[in-house]
N, C-alpha and C positions, 0 to 999 in steps of 0.2 A: 800567160794565163791572163784571161780577161774575165773579170767578175763584176757583178752588179751588187752593190751593198745597199741595203735598206732597212730590213726589219730590225726589231729590238727584242732581245731576250736578255734578262738580267738575273743574276744570282740572287737569292733571297737570304741565305745565311750560310754559315760555314759548315753545315751538315749536308750540303749538296742540293738543297732545294733551289729551284731556279724559276725565274719569271720568263714567260715566252712572249715574243711579239713578231708579227708577220706583216709583210707588204705595206711598209711606211712609204710615204712620199714627202719630199723628193728622195729618189734613190741616187746611188752613185755607182758609175761604171768605172772600174779600175783595171788598167792593164799593168800587170807586174810580172816580172820574169823570175821564176825560182832560180837559185844559184846553180842547180843542176849538178852540184859536185857529188851527190848521192841521189841515185834514182828515188596674362592679365593686361592692363594698358601698358603695353610695352612698346618700345620703338621697333617698328617693322624692320625686318632684314631685307636689304636689297642685294642682288647679286653683285658680289665684289669681283671685279675683273681680275684681280691679282689671285683670286682663289678658284678661277675657272680653269680646269684642266686644258692644256693646249690642244687646239684642233689639229686635224691632220689632213684636211683637204687642201689641194693645191689651187690657188686662185687662178683665174683666167690670165693667160700669158705667163704664168709661173712655170719654170722648168720642172719636169717630172723626173729627169735624169741628169746627173752631173757626171762629167767624165774626169778621171784621174789617171795618171800614168806613172806615178812613182810610189815607192814604199813610203817614203817620209810623209807625203800627203795623205796616203791611206791611213797611216797610223794617227795623224793629227785629226782625221775626219771621224774618228771613232766616237767622240762625245755626242755628236747630233744623232748618231744611230742608237745610242743607249738612253739618251735624254739627260745625261750628266757625265762628268769627267771621271773615268775609272781611276781608282787608286788601289795599288796592291791587288791587281785583278788579272785574270786570264780571260781574254775576249776571243771567241771562236766564231768566225763568219762562215757559215755553211752555204755552199754554192751549188746551184744546179743550172746547167745550160747558161753559164756565164752570169747567172743572177744569184744574189745572196737571197736565200729563202728564209734565213733565220739568223739572228745574232745572238750569241750567248755570252753572258759574263758570270764568272764565279769569283768569290774571294779566294786568293791564293791559299791552298791548304797547307797544313803542317807537313813537312817533308815525309813524315812517317805515313801520311794518308795519300801520297801521290798516286799509287796504284789504284786505290779505291776511286779516286776522283777521276783518274783517267778512264777507268772502266764506265763511269757514269756519263762522261762526255762522249766517249766513243759510241755508247749505246744510243745517245741522242742523235749524234751524227748519222750513224748508219741506219737509224730508224727513219730518216728522211728520204731514203731511197738508195738504190744500188749505184746510182751515177753521181752522187753528190761528192763534192770535194770540200776541204776546209782550209781556211787560213787562220792561223793561231797567232795572237800577240799577247805577250806577258808584259804588264805595265808594273814597274817597281818590283818589290820583292827582295831588294837587296842590291848589292854591287857586284860587278864582275870579279871573278876569282883572279888570283895572281896569274893564272894560265889564260885569262881572258874568256873563261866560260861564263855565260850568263846564269843567274839564279834559276832554281827550279828546273834544271836540265833533266833531272830524273822524271819529272812530270811529262816534259816533252818527249823523252825517249819512250816513255810508256805509251804515249799517244801515237807515236810513230809505229811502235810494234803492233798496237791494237788496230789501227786504221790502215796501215800498210801504205805503200807509195801511191796506190790508186786513189786514196782518199785524203792523204795528207803528204804532199810532195815535200821532199827535203828542200829547204829554201823558203817554205811557206810557213815556217814557225820563226817568229821574230821576238826580240826583247827590246824594250825601251825603258830607260830608268825612271821615266814619268811620262805622263801625257800632258807635256807642257812645252812651250816654246824653247828651243835649244837643248832639249833632252836628247841624250845620245841613244842610238838604237843600233842593233846588229842582228845578224842571223845566228840561229842556233846550230847550224850544220858543222861549224868548227873547221871547215875546209875551204872557206872563201873569206874575202875581205869586204864583203857587202856590209856596209854600215853608213851612218850619217847622223844628222840631227833633225829634230822635228821642227817644222814651221809653227807659227802661232795657230793653235787649234781654232781660235775664234775668228781667224782670218781666212779659213779655207772656203772654197766655192760651196761645199756642201753646207758649212755653217751659215753662210750668207743666204743661200736658197732656203734653207730650213727656217731661218728666222723670218724671211719674207713670207714663207708659208704659214707663219704662226706657230711653228713647232718650237717649244722652249727647250734649251739645254741648260741644265742647272749645274752649279759648281760642284755638287756632290749629291749623292743619292738621298741623304738624310733630308734634303730640302723638300722632297716630295711629301714628307709627312704633313706639311701644313694643309694639304688638300683634304686630309681626313682627320685633322686635329679636332678633338671634342671642344664644344663651346665651353664658356666659363661654367664653373661649378654651380654658381648661383642660377644661371639660365637653365642648366640642365635640370637642377632640382626643381625649379618652378614648373617646368614642363612635365616632369615626372609626376608631380602632384596632380596637374591638370589631366594627365592621361589616366591617372588612377580614379579620378571622378568620372571621366568620360567612358571608361571601359564598361561601366554598368549601364550606361544610357545610350551607347552607340547603337544606332538602328538602321544604318545604311546597308543596303543590299550590296552584293559584289558588284552588280552592274552599276549602281550609283557611286560606289567607291572608285571604280575604274574611271568614271566620268570625271570625278574630282582630280585624279591623277593626270588624266589627259588634258583637262583645262589648265592644270598647273604647268604642264609641259609647253602648252601653247603660250601661256603667259610669259614663261621664261624665254621662249623663242622671240616674242615681241619685245622683250626687255622691260616689261612693266610688272613683273611679279614682285610682290611685297609679302613678306612672310612674318606674321606676328605669331604669338604663342599658339593661338587658336588654329591657325593654318597649319603649323608644324604638327600639332596634335592630330588634326584631321588627317594629314598625310601619313603620320605614323600608324593610325588606326586602319587607314585604307590599305597600306602595304602590308600590315599584319595579317591580312587575308591572303592566304597563299595563292588563290586563283588570281587575285588582283596583281600580286607580285609577279606571277608567271606571265600574265597578260601584258604586264609592263615591259617584258623582254621584246615584245613585238615592235616597240617604238624604234628599235635599232634598224629596222627596215624602212623607216619613214623619214621624211624630209626633215624632221625635228629631232633626229637622233642625237645630235650635239647638245641641244637644249634639254633633252631628257637626261643625258649624262650629267650636265651641270646641275640639274635639279637633284639628282640622286646624291651627287657629292655634297651639295649644300645640306640635304637632309641627314647625311651621314654625320656631318659636323654638328648639326643643331638638335638632332633627336637624342633622348636619353636611351641608355641600354634597358632592356634588350631590344627595344624598337629599332635602334639604328642598324641592327644587323641586316634588316631587309633592304634598305636603300644601299648600304655598304656593298652587298653582294651584287646588286644591280649595277652599281658604279663599277665594280670589278669586271663584270661582263662587258660593259660598254668600252671600258678602257682597253681591255685585252683585244677586242674586236678591231680596234683602230690602231693597234700597235704600241700601246703604252704598258708594257708588261711589268715594269717596276711599280707603276702606280696601281695596276690591277692587284699585284701582290700585297701592297699596303692596304688597299681597301678590304682585301680578304682578311688580312690580320685584324683590322678593325672589327669586321663581322664576327670573327672568332672570339675576340675579346668581349664583345657585347653579348654573344649567345654561344658559348661553347657547345659543340656538337651540332651546330646548325647544319641541317641536311643539305641545302643547296650549296652552302660554303664548301662542304666536304666534296661534293660532286665536281665543283668548279676547280677546286685545289687539285683534285686528281687529274682533271682534264689538262690543266696547265702543267702540272709536273710531268705529265706523260707527253708533253710537246704536242699536244693536239693542235693542228693547224686552225687558225681562226676561221677559215672557210668552212670547216666542219662544224665548229660552234655556232656559226651564223646560221647555218642550215638547221641545226638543232634548236636554236633559239627561236627561229621563225616558226618551226613546227610547233614548239611549246607554246608560242604565243597564239598561233591559230587554234590550237586545242583549248587553250584557256579561254579565248574569246568565244568559242563554241559553247563551252560550259556556261559562260556568263549569259549567253543568249538564252540557253535553257533555263537559267535562273530567272531571267526577266519574264519568261513565259509562265512561270508558276503563279 
């Protein structure tokens, strides 16, 4: 079996919600053989490089494909695919025509929930097309039984039953005691002696190529929270008061507000954006206009897409609720489009916390939970941006 691993999809919580990611670079081509045994005057804020979401473009001369030929290296290469090291997780790599089109991670469920989780995973796998295949890896979850059976065998059995040999070959379900150097791994089939230990995950070729491409791999998923962490209570309160005063005097048209956002994106791209309270308040008011927010989706199709994403993450951290919901949902869109599913999910959580019932957040959450391909969302985002820009043009003619 030869597959290409690249995209990220990461589970959000133990109720079965997942983050999805597609088409990341660099990818990894893996050749593995199933065992076959069974078929105010305040200090301006400057962009902090440590708080800029990692980019996904591959620099000139950088490999877009990494080749791997053994299971140990495959298992050790999972962290760059997810963006963090999985713990007590099931990782499912969904392949089509020798390429992974999606990578899924869920928290390992309670054994009593194995059938329910298997149905959800199988639904996602089969929803990607009739020709897809899966490689499943369980990390952690306990020790081998006295008979040598890996933990969560019931979950794997359920997946085999639901997916069949055509979609999950025996020998394509693996267990590792951890995603760490020296961790033992083995096959779930129970009829072979295929096993080994993991190399250092930070020393794989994919890890090196990903780092060279600017793709960050975190030690754990929770580290992603810093990208959406709210600013200090004092700063937020001060800006909330300023917004309270500004809301009654704001006179910018939608066209003018969009120009403010576009100028900020360009300043972020140049690296000279400085954001004081007045700037943050203006951005909050501008994006509070739904037409401006929707038009801001169109930046994803422009050369400054990364700068726009960085701007929206900064505003997510610096704006008070409920205003932070708008940049947060935009940040989620941009993250998901470039393959950062876990980060997109966290941005959506921030939007929900800031404005429960937020309409666009609900739509994006549904799209992500439905495993909507990023290419589809990119088309929808572009269309929404065109329509919004058309409305803004009409507004300017009034």
